[in-house]
DOLO-72009 format. One record per residue (C-alpha): chain; residue in one letter; x, y, z. Coordinates in pm, 1 decimal, decimal comma. Example, Ala and Ser with C-alpha at 12.3 -4.5 7.8 and 13.67 -1.06 7.14 Angstrom:
 kette rest     east    north       up
     A    A   1230,0   -450,0    780,0
     A    S   1367,0   -106,0    714,0
***
This chain:
 kette rest     east    north       up
     A    X    -50,6  -3820,8  -1328,4
     A    X   -393,5  -3674,9  -1409,3
     A    X   -554,4  -3911,1  -1157,3
     A    X   -351,9  -3751,2   -877,8
     A    X   -358,7  -3393,5  -1010,1
     A    X   -658,6  -3290,7   -797,0
     A    X   -473,0  -3396,2   -480,8
     A    X   -154,2  -3199,9   -553,4
     A    X   -221,1  -2917,6   -305,8
     A    X   -319,0  -3166,2    -35,1
     A    X      2,4  -3364,5    -91,4
     A    X    211,5  -3046,3    -62,5
     A    X     21,2  -2944,8    251,3
     A    X     86,7  -3281,7    417,8
     A    X    458,3  -3266,0    334,2
     A    X    473,8  -2913,3    478,8
     A    X    293,8  -3014,6    799,1
     A    X    540,1  -3300,2    852,0
     A    X    854,0  -3082,7    842,8
     A    X    693,6  -2807,2   1053,6
     A    X    585,3  -3063,7   1312,9
     A    X    935,3  -3210,6   1335,0
     A    X   1099,3  -2868,7   1372,2
     A    X    844,2  -2756,4   1632,7
     A    X    902,5  -3080,5   1824,8
     A    X   1276,5  -3009,6   1834,6
     A    X   1208,9  -2658,8   1968,2
     A    X    960,2  -2795,7   2222,4
     A    X   1231,4  -3015,9   2369,6
     A    X   1481,6  -2728,4   2393,8
     A    X   1224,9  -2487,7   2538,4
     A    X   1097,1  -2734,6   2797,1
     A    X   1438,0  -2857,8   2914,7
     A    X   1644,5  -2537,4   2894,3
     A    X   1485,0  -2197,2   2844,1
     A    X   1163,8  -2247,5   3043,1
     A    X   1372,9  -2318,7   3351,9
     A    X   1537,9  -1975,9   3317,5
     A    X   1206,0  -1793,0   3357,2
     A    X   1141,1  -1615,9   3688,1
     A    X    815,4  -1806,5   3693,0
     A    X    828,2  -2106,5   3458,2
     A    X    535,5  -2150,1   3220,3
     A    X    275,4  -2422,0   3267,4
     A    X    113,0  -2629,8   2994,7
     A    X    -70,4  -2333,5   2834,5
     A    X    249,8  -2129,0   2818,7
     A    X    434,8  -2416,0   2654,7
     A    X    171,0  -2446,5   2383,5
     A    X    183,2  -2071,4   2327,7
     A    X    562,1  -2070,5   2276,7
     A    X    542,8  -2366,3   2038,2
     A    X    262,4  -2192,9   1845,4
     A    X    466,1  -1872,1   1815,2
     A    X    764,7  -2070,3   1689,6
     A    X    545,4  -2250,1   1438,5
     A    X    403,8  -1919,8   1311,8
     A    X    756,6  -1783,1   1267,0
     A    X    856,1  -2093,2   1070,4
     A    X    552,0  -2058,1    844,2
     A    X    612,9  -1685,8    782,2
     A    X    978,0  -1728,2    690,3
     A    X    911,7  -2039,8    484,2
     A    X    651,9  -1845,0    284,5
     A    X    902,3  -1561,8    233,7
     A    X   1185,9  -1790,1    122,7
     A    X    976,1  -2055,9    -51,3
     A    X   1085,0  -2338,8    175,3
     A    X    757,6  -2527,2    126,0
     A    X    746,2  -2501,7   -254,7
     A    X    783,4  -2870,9   -323,8
     A    X    765,6  -2942,3   -695,0
     A    X    845,9  -2579,3   -774,6
     A    X   1202,4  -2550,0   -643,4
     A    X   1488,5  -2795,4   -681,0
     A    X   1590,4  -3006,7   -382,7
     A    X   1897,0  -2790,4   -309,9
     A    X   1691,3  -2471,1   -323,7
     A    X   1431,8  -2614,1    -86,5
     A    X   1703,1  -2712,8    162,3
     A    X   1863,1  -2367,2    136,5
     A    X   1527,2  -2191,0    179,9
     A    X   1427,7  -2411,6    472,8
     A    X   1759,3  -2352,0    650,7
     A    X   1725,2  -1975,4    606,2
     A    X   1372,0  -1990,3    745,1
     A    X   1489,3  -2201,2   1039,1
     A    X   1776,9  -1963,3   1122,1
     A    X   1550,1  -1657,3   1102,6
     A    X   1285,8  -1824,7   1320,6
     A    X   1549,8  -1922,1   1577,5
     A    X   1688,5  -1567,3   1587,7
     A    X   1340,3  -1421,3   1639,8
     A    X   1246,7  -1674,9   1907,3
     A    X   1576,4  -1604,7   2087,6
     A    X   1485,3  -1236,1   2102,7
     A    X   1148,3  -1330,5   2248,8
     A    X   1312,5  -1559,0   2505,8
     A    X   1546,1  -1272,7   2599,3
     A    X   1246,5  -1045,3   2660,6
     A    X   1065,6  -1311,3   2864,4
     A    X   1363,6  -1400,5   3083,8
     A    X   1491,3  -1037,7   3098,3
     A    X   1848,1  -1158,1   3033,0
     A    X   2061,1  -1262,8   2737,0
     A    X   2062,4  -1640,0   2768,2
     A    X   2306,4  -1887,8   2617,8
     A    X   2248,3  -1952,3   2249,1
     A    X   2405,1  -2298,8   2258,0
     A    X   2070,7  -2486,4   2277,7
     A    X   1941,9  -2293,4   1975,4
     A    X   2263,1  -2365,0   1784,4
     A    X   2215,7  -2734,2   1860,3
     A    X   1851,9  -2719,6   1751,4
     A    X   1958,3  -2549,3   1427,7
     A    X   2192,8  -2839,8   1358,0
     A    X   1917,6  -3092,2   1433,5
     A    X   1677,7  -2902,8   1210,1
     A    X   1937,0  -2901,0    932,9
     A    X   1947,0  -3281,3    947,0
     A    X   1566,1  -3300,8    955,3
     A    X   1538,1  -3061,4    660,4
     A    X   1785,6  -3255,8    445,8
     A    X   1617,5  -3592,1    504,6
     A    X   1267,6  -3444,5    461,2
     A    X   1362,0  -3259,6    141,4
     A    X   1510,3  -3563,2    -30,3
     A    X   1222,2  -3793,0     68,1
     A    X    940,7  -3546,2     -4,5
     A    X   1082,4  -3439,0   -342,1
     A    X   1138,1  -3799,9   -441,1
     A    X    781,2  -3890,0   -342,9
     A    X    641,6  -3583,9   -519,9
     A    X    826,9  -3663,3   -843,3
     A    X    701,5  -4019,8   -825,7
     A    X    343,0  -3899,5   -797,1
     A    X    388,5  -3611,7  -1040,6
     A    X    657,8  -3684,0  -1301,0
     A    X    766,4  -3401,5  -1536,5
     A    X    512,8  -3293,2  -1795,1
     A    X    572,5  -3361,5  -2159,7
     A    X    503,8  -3028,8  -2329,4
     A    X    473,4  -2888,1  -2679,1
     A    X    663,3  -2565,3  -2743,2
     A    X    498,3  -2329,6  -2993,9
     A    X    720,5  -2051,9  -3125,8
     A    X    719,0  -1767,1  -3375,7
     A    X    994,2  -1576,3  -3551,4
     A    X   1207,5  -1502,6  -3244,7
     A    X   1496,4  -1740,1  -3155,1
     A    X   1402,1  -2001,2  -2893,6
     A    X   1740,6  -2160,1  -2822,1
     A    X   1785,8  -1955,5  -2503,1
     A    X   1436,4  -2041,8  -2375,2
     A    X   1483,2  -2410,8  -2452,7
     A    X   1808,9  -2405,0  -2258,1
     A    X   1627,8  -2260,0  -1957,8
     A    X   1349,4  -2519,3  -1979,4
     A    X   1603,8  -2802,6  -2002,5
     A    X   1751,4  -2689,1  -1669,0
     A    X   1416,4  -2776,6  -1510,7
     A    X   1369,6  -3125,8  -1649,1
     A    X   1215,8  -3212,2  -1312,8
     A    X    907,7  -3013,1  -1425,2
     A    X    912,1  -3003,5  -1804,4
     A    X   1025,6  -3221,8  -2090,0
     A    X   1001,6  -3066,1  -2434,2
     A    X    842,3  -3336,7  -2641,3
     A    X    840,2  -3135,1  -2962,4
     A    X    859,8  -2783,4  -3101,7
     A    X    633,2  -2643,3  -3368,6
     A    X    641,7  -2305,3  -3548,1
     A    X    318,6  -2109,5  -3593,8
     A    X    390,4  -2105,7  -3966,2
     A    X    253,9  -2463,1  -3994,5
     A    X    -95,9  -2330,1  -3932,8
     A    X   -353,0  -2353,4  -3653,5
     A    X   -504,3  -2684,7  -3767,1
     A    X   -169,9  -2864,5  -3753,3
     A    X    -91,4  -2706,2  -3414,0
     A    X   -425,6  -2827,2  -3272,7
     A    X   -345,3  -3182,8  -3380,3
     A    X     -7,8  -3164,6  -3205,1
     A    X   -148,9  -3013,5  -2885,3
     A    X   -365,1  -3319,1  -2816,3
     A    X    -55,4  -3538,3  -2791,0
     A    X     95,7  -3352,0  -2494,2
     A    X     20,9  -3269,3  -2130,7
     A    X     95,0  -2900,9  -2162,8
     A    X    178,3  -2624,6  -2406,8
     A    X    451,0  -2359,2  -2384,0
     A    X    350,3  -2051,3  -2584,8
     A    X    643,3  -1830,1  -2679,3
     A    X    636,3  -1471,4  -2801,3
     A    X    399,5  -1511,9  -3097,0
     A    X    150,2  -1269,9  -3258,7
     A    X   -143,3  -1186,8  -3031,7
     A    X   -416,0  -1310,7  -3267,4
     A    X   -258,5  -1656,6  -3299,3
     A    X   -181,6  -1672,1  -2928,2
     A    X   -543,7  -1591,1  -2837,8
     A    X   -673,3  -1870,6  -3056,8
     A    X   -431,4  -2123,2  -2903,8
     A    X   -512,4  -2011,9  -2548,1
     A    X   -887,0  -2043,3  -2606,3
     A    X   -845,4  -2384,6  -2767,5
     A    X   -634,4  -2514,1  -2476,3
     A    X   -880,5  -2367,8  -2224,3
     A    X  -1168,7  -2545,6  -2393,1
     A    X   -977,2  -2874,8  -2390,0
     A    X   -856,4  -2827,0  -2027,7
     A    X   -493,2  -2839,3  -2139,5
     A    X   -241,2  -2655,8  -1922,3
     A    X    -55,5  -2364,3  -2088,8
     A    X    264,5  -2179,8  -1998,1
     A    X    278,3  -1840,1  -2172,4
     A    X    576,1  -1607,5  -2208,4
     A    X    418,0  -1266,8  -2126,8
     A    X    442,2   -959,2  -2344,7
     A    X    486,0   -610,1  -2197,2
     A    X    115,3   -539,6  -2253,7
     A    X     24,3   -856,5  -2060,0
     A    X    213,6   -732,7  -1754,7
     A    X     41,0   -393,9  -1771,9
     A    X   -302,5   -555,7  -1798,1
     A    X   -240,3   -794,4  -1508,1
     A    X   -226,3   -500,2  -1267,4
     A    X   -527,7   -321,1  -1411,9
     A    X   -819,7   -231,1  -1187,5
     A    X  -1163,0   -374,8  -1265,7
     A    X  -1438,3   -116,9  -1321,5
     A    X  -1810,6   -182,6  -1354,9
     A    X  -1952,6    152,7  -1463,7
     A    X  -2199,5    -16,9  -1697,6
     A    X  -2274,1   -366,9  -1820,3
     A    X  -1946,4   -396,7  -2014,1
     A    X  -1641,9   -466,1  -1788,3
     A    X  -1353,6   -216,6  -1803,6
     A    X   -988,5   -252,3  -1704,5
     A    X   -827,8     68,3  -1576,2
     A    X   -449,3    111,8  -1601,8
     A    X   -339,0    438,7  -1438,2
     A    X     16,8    417,1  -1580,8
     A    X    156,1    692,8  -1355,5
     A    X    399,0    493,4  -1143,0
     A    X    347,0    511,9   -766,5
     A    X     76,9    722,8   -603,3
     A    X    162,0   1010,3   -364,3
     A    X     79,9    794,7    -60,5
     A    X    297,7    510,5   -186,7
     A    X    588,2    746,1   -258,0
     A    X    561,5    897,4     91,7
     A    X    555,5    560,7    271,0
     A    X    836,6    425,8     51,7
     A    X   1059,9    729,2    109,7
     A    X    999,3    718,2    486,4
     A    X   1096,8    350,2    496,3
     A    X   1405,6    422,8    283,6
     A    X   1532,2    688,5    525,3
     A    X   1467,3    483,9    840,0
     A    X   1617,1    157,5    711,1
     A    X   1918,1    317,6    541,8
     A    X   2010,0    511,1    858,2
     A    X   1983,8    191,7   1063,7
     A    X   2187,4     -2,0    804,5
     A    X   2456,7    265,7    797,8
     A    X   2503,1    236,0   1174,8
     A    X   2488,1   -145,1   1190,2
     A    X   2712,4   -202,2    886,1
     A    X   2973,0     64,3    972,0
     A    X   3231,9   -200,4   1079,1
     A    X   3200,2   -367,4    734,7
     A    X   3241,0    -26,4    568,2
     A    X   3563,0     38,4    760,4
     A    X   3714,7   -309,3    706,3
     A    X   3632,5   -304,1    332,8
     A    X   3774,8     46,1    283,6
     A    X   4100,0    -43,4    460,7
     A    X   4134,9   -368,7    261,3
     A    X   4091,9   -192,3    -74,4
     A    X   4337,1     82,4     20,0
     A    X   4602,5   -158,8    146,8
     A    X   4580,6   -380,4   -163,1
     A    X   4690,1   -129,3   -427,6
     A    X   4671,6    215,4   -270,5
     A    X   4402,2    326,2   -515,5
     A    X   4075,5    503,0   -435,7
     A    X   3831,0    322,7   -209,5
     A    X   3516,6    431,3   -392,1
     A    X   3412,8    408,8   -754,2
     A    X   3170,1    662,9   -901,5
     A    X   2956,1    599,8  -1203,6
     A    X   2675,3    791,8  -1375,4
     A    X   2342,8    611,0  -1368,4
     A    X   1979,3    689,7  -1456,3
     A    X   1699,4    699,5  -1201,6
     A    X   1344,6    840,1  -1174,8
     A    X   1234,0   1031,0  -1487,7
     A    X   1573,7    962,3  -1654,1
     A    X   1757,3   1188,1  -1407,3
     A    X   2133,5   1123,0  -1400,1
     A    X   2318,2   1078,8  -1069,7
     A    X   2653,4    941,6   -949,9
     A    X   2621,4    599,9   -792,8
     A    X   2866,1    505,3   -514,5
     A    X   3039,9    167,5   -498,4
     A    X   3341,0     12,8   -331,0
     A    X   3603,2    -27,4   -602,9
     A    X   3628,0   -396,9   -698,4
     A    X   3845,4   -361,6  -1011,3
     A    X   4192,8   -232,8  -1080,6
     A    X   4242,2    142,7  -1111,1
     A    X   4138,2    274,5  -1455,3
     A    X   3963,3    -51,2  -1546,0
     A    X   3772,0    140,4  -1812,9
     A    X   4037,3    383,0  -1940,5
     A    X   3858,2    454,0  -2266,2
     A    X   3550,4    563,1  -2074,8
     A    X   3338,4    286,1  -2224,9
     A    X   3143,3     31,2  -2024,8
     A    X   3289,6   -319,1  -2044,1
     A    X   3059,7   -567,0  -1863,6
     A    X   3235,2   -797,1  -1618,4
     A    X   3288,4  -1156,2  -1728,7
     A    X   3301,2  -1470,8  -1514,3
     A    X   3683,0  -1462,4  -1486,3
     A    X   3749,7  -1095,2  -1554,0
     A    X   4123,2  -1019,1  -1494,7
     A    X   4036,3   -659,9  -1401,0
     A    X   3867,9   -772,8  -1078,3
     A    X   4103,5   -766,1   -779,3
     A    X   4115,5  -1046,3   -517,7
     A    X   3941,6   -814,0   -270,4
     A    X   3696,1   -725,6   -544,9
     A    X   3598,5  -1086,9   -602,4
     A    X   3502,8  -1124,5   -237,6
     A    X   3303,0   -803,1   -211,6
     A    X   3128,4   -865,7   -545,0
     A    X   3032,8  -1221,3   -447,0
     A    X   2884,2  -1099,1   -116,9
     A    X   2743,9   -774,4   -268,0
     A    X   2946,2   -566,6    -21,9
     A    X   3060,5   -348,3   -312,5
     A    X   2702,1   -216,5   -334,8
     A    X   2680,7    -99,0     29,2
     A    X   2794,4    263,7    -31,2
     A    X   2470,2    309,5   -222,8
     A    X   2307,1    349,8    117,0
     A    X   2435,8    708,4     87,3
     A    X   2257,3    740,4   -248,4
     A    X   1938,0    626,5    -77,2
     A    X   1971,3    888,6    196,6
     A    X   2028,3   1157,0    -69,0
     A    X   1712,2   1054,0   -252,7
     A    X   1887,8    933,2   -567,9
     A    X   1779,3    575,2   -506,5
     A    X   1540,4    361,6   -306,9
     A    X   1614,5     41,5   -117,4
     A    X   1389,6   -152,5   -354,9
     A    X   1340,1    -64,5   -719,7
     A    X   1464,7   -134,6  -1072,1
     A    X   1844,0   -146,3  -1081,9
     A    X   1969,0    191,3  -1217,6
     A    X   2150,7    136,5  -1546,4
     A    X   2447,8    321,9  -1693,2
     A    X   2331,5    603,3  -1918,5
     A    X   2490,8    455,4  -2231,2
     A    X   2312,2    127,4  -2161,5
     A    X   1981,4    309,1  -2118,1
     A    X   2026,9    474,6  -2456,3
     A    X   2130,3    148,1  -2622,1
     A    X   1853,6    -63,8  -2469,0
     A    X   1586,3    200,3  -2536,5
     A    X   1677,6    200,2  -2906,9
     A    X   1644,5   -176,7  -2912,1
     A    X   1346,0   -192,7  -2672,1
     A    X   1148,0    136,0  -2664,5
     A    X    959,1     20,2  -2352,6
     A    X   1285,3      8,0  -2153,7
     A    X   1228,8    365,3  -2032,4
     A    X    917,7    245,9  -1843,6
     A    X   1154,2    123,7  -1567,9
     A    X   1224,5    486,1  -1476,9
     A    X    873,3    558,2  -1352,7
     A    X   1020,1    492,0  -1005,2
     A    X   1357,0    550,6   -838,6
     A    X   1632,3    299,7   -902,8
     A    X   1692,0     53,7   -619,7
     A    X   1972,3   -112,4   -428,5
     A    X   1786,1   -438,3   -477,4
     A    X   1478,4   -522,0   -676,0
     A    X   1241,7   -773,6   -827,5
     A    X   1477,9   -844,1  -1116,9
     A    X   1769,3   -896,2   -875,7
     A    X   1570,8  -1148,4   -670,0
     A    X   1420,9  -1343,8   -958,1
     A    X   1681,1  -1280,2  -1228,5
     A    X   2056,6  -1308,0  -1263,2
     A    X   2342,4  -1064,9  -1322,7
     A    X   2342,8  -1162,5  -1690,4
     A    X   1965,3  -1182,5  -1744,9
     A    X   1876,9  -1014,6  -2074,3
     A    X   1760,0   -653,1  -2076,2
     A    X   1417,4   -753,9  -2209,7
     A    X   1359,0  -1007,7  -1932,6
     A    X   1480,6   -761,6  -1667,8
     A    X   1236,3   -506,8  -1806,2
     A    X    948,3   -752,6  -1765,1
     A    X   1049,2   -831,7  -1407,2
     A    X   1085,7   -463,9  -1316,3
     A    X    746,4   -381,5  -1467,3
     A    X    591,4   -659,3  -1258,9
     A    X    728,2   -480,1   -952,3
     A    X    615,2   -130,7  -1058,5
     A    X    267,7   -240,4  -1160,2
     A    X    210,0   -449,5   -846,3
     A    X    389,5   -229,1   -592,9
     A    X    302,9   -253,7   -224,9
     A    X    488,8   -205,8    102,0
     A    X    458,5   -578,9    168,6
     A    X    621,5   -650,8   -168,3
     A    X    915,6   -428,0    -71,3
     A    X    955,5   -613,4    259,1
     A    X    935,8   -948,5     78,7
     A    X   1207,2   -845,6   -169,1
     A    X   1434,0   -723,0    112,6
     A    X   1409,3  -1061,0    287,1
     A    X   1457,9  -1252,3    -38,4
     A    X   1768,0  -1045,9   -113,8
     A    X   1931,5  -1213,9    186,3
     A    X   1856,3  -1548,2     21,6
     A    X   2035,4  -1467,3   -306,2
     A    X   2349,7  -1320,3   -148,0
     A    X   2531,4  -1652,7   -158,9
     A    X   2367,6  -1796,6   -469,4
     A    X   2630,0  -1810,6   -744,2
     A    X   2377,3  -1779,4  -1027,6
     A    X   2264,2  -1436,2   -907,4
     A    X   2616,8  -1292,5   -933,5
     A    X   2718,3  -1485,5  -1245,0
     A    X   2889,3  -1259,0  -1496,8
     A    X   2851,8  -1236,1  -1873,0
     A    X   3029,9  -1476,9  -2098,7
     A    X   3324,6  -1343,1  -2298,9
     A    X   3109,0  -1335,4  -2613,6
     A    X   2823,1  -1147,0  -2442,9
     A    X   3060,5   -894,8  -2288,1
     A    X   3234,7   -827,5  -2619,2
     A    X   2902,7   -781,1  -2799,0
     A    X   2770,7   -532,1  -2543,1
     A    X   3100,5   -342,1  -2537,1
     A    X   3128,4   -310,6  -2914,6
     A    X   2765,6   -200,3  -2953,0
     A    X   2773,6     46,2  -2663,1
     A    X   3092,6    214,1  -2785,3
     A    X   2921,8    314,0  -3107,3
     A    X   2601,4    433,5  -2939,3
     A    X   2725,8    685,0  -2678,3
     A    X   2627,4   1036,0  -2783,6
     A    X   2507,9   1367,9  -2646,3
     A    X   2257,7   1183,8  -2424,2
     A    X   2489,6   1219,9  -2124,1
     A    X   2512,5   1597,3  -2143,6
     A    X   2143,9   1649,9  -2219,7
     A    X   2042,1   1427,8  -1926,5
     A    X   2266,8   1615,0  -1684,7
     A    X   2114,3   1945,3  -1793,7
***
């Protein structure tokens, strides 16, 4: 594998060029034989090349957004899903351009046909390219180094990606650095878990010197340092972390985008609002909306709006009971709107009010904030920005991702915020809407544990926060 390692990027590039060429060829045929003839003055050769180039650029942009070209990084099914999303988005955008060029709404049948052809191309290309890539670059045999924290959960996650990693052995740091160094030489990579910083630094430097690849689970401090600004005031380098959340300019741009997009969404999605409200009301006659206190910027408490997806009085005792995979409290209508995230749409009103943003850390229930902050003091760092309808942790995590991992993901967003990152997350949210893993509930055991702990932790925090 090491002999081919230096060519990995070139191999990925060639695979990407192949699928883009095939998709652009399919569009070229449709453009030349259908849509070009509908122009008042049909394009000549230069115009044809221009249209194909525009289509190719759209494919590249959407494939970058959805990760459709990440061979070796995503599973085959994920690549196919990402490629299809990119193809559909590119076809929608090119149809709008064709409409502007021809000054009429043209038939979409040729583009529907091309989408079907591209689906076939994508499936064949994905299977062949992934198979070839795995032949050239089989999974790495890695050594997992761990400390005092449990590693069963992490090992389970690594085993789900046996196309990239194979855990050859695990070793605790208690065996000593000399023994660990002997083990490291037997493997192609090292996974460094959450271990003391001094030991981790020694292992990292050793692996760097030996040109051995390392995969490190980051600490909170690592995430904060990654976004630090380099300063050269004198001959010793400095890293500046401002640690104040978003700047005034960023807050202004973000709030402006929130207002504009939420108003547009409210108008466009109004039919879904009406149909959902009627369905909930007809099912059991109960209230359409569900209100719940959540925490947002600077720990301020607000009432979040949702379409009711559970039976009336699902939490009679007033305690939070996390939803499980087959929760009997969820109504048939609720299962549909939860799976498609329609239950979250009323939060557009929260965004207009200024309680939330379109993109940001998911606002937690106040009792959960208190509980998690006692367990993880850094959890309050998430509230340096407004809570969001969607966010970094929603795109890259799951419904049942642990609080500590969600905190890390949310801090990555806060510390690396940009308008482009917001736009990227919005597009990627479309991708996860129909991914089961992203809406997967807690197990019965997890739900019971959270419920029992939270019930004993709720105190005067609610009243003090409201004041």
